[in-house]
N, C-alpha and C positions, 0 to 999 in steps of 0.2 A: 415405157413404150413411147415412141415418138408419135406425134399427132398424125403423121402420114400413115404409119403402120396401123394405128387405131382406126383411121378412116377406111383403109383397105379392108380391115377385118369387119367393120360394120357393113361395108358394101357386100362382101362375100356372104354375110349372114342373111341377106335379103334374097328371096327367091320369087321372082315374078310369075312363075309357073304354078304357084299354089294359092289357095284362098287365104284371106286374112286370118281365119281361124287356125289354119295349119301353120301359118307364119307365127301366130301367137304361141302355139304349142312349141315350135322350134325355139322361140325366144325364151319361154319358161325353162325348157330343158337346157339351153345353152348358158343360162344364168348359173346353173348348178354343175353341169358336166361339159367338157369339151365335146363339141359336135360339129358336124359339117353336113352340107347338102351333097347328095349323090343323085343328081337329076332331081326327082321329087321325093326321094326317100331321105330320111334323117338318119345319119350314122352317128352313134354315140360311143365315145371312148374306143372307137375302132373295133368294138366287140358286138355291139347291138345295132339293129336297124329297125326303123319303123317305116313300113311301106304303106302306100295308099291302100285302103281308106283310113289309115292311121288309127286303127282300133286295137292292134296288138303289136307287141314287141317280139322280135325273133332274134335268135342268136345269129351272129354274123361271122364271116370269114371261116366257113366250113365247120361251124359248131364250136367256135372259140368259147372257152368257159370263163365267165366272169363270176363275181360273187353273187350269191342269191340275194343278198341285201341290196346291192346295186340294182339288180334286175327288178326287185320289188319296188324300189323307189321310182324307177323309170316307169313301170306299169302304172303306179299311182298318178304320175304326171300325165299319162296318156288318158287315163280314165276320167 
């Protein structure tokens, strides 16, 4: 990955609309799984979303079904 692309990725990972605790949660999750911000919600693997107040993970995209193991790991990260 070029330095410019990495810098753009790093900028996209920062959300000025959330607290530093929520940003730290995003950083922990993004270290393990591909994720992105959707306003102030964290979208993981395009299958799961964590919405404010960031206490529970819900299925995303109309009930897409991911693996229970992946969901369990994400829930542990949120806890």
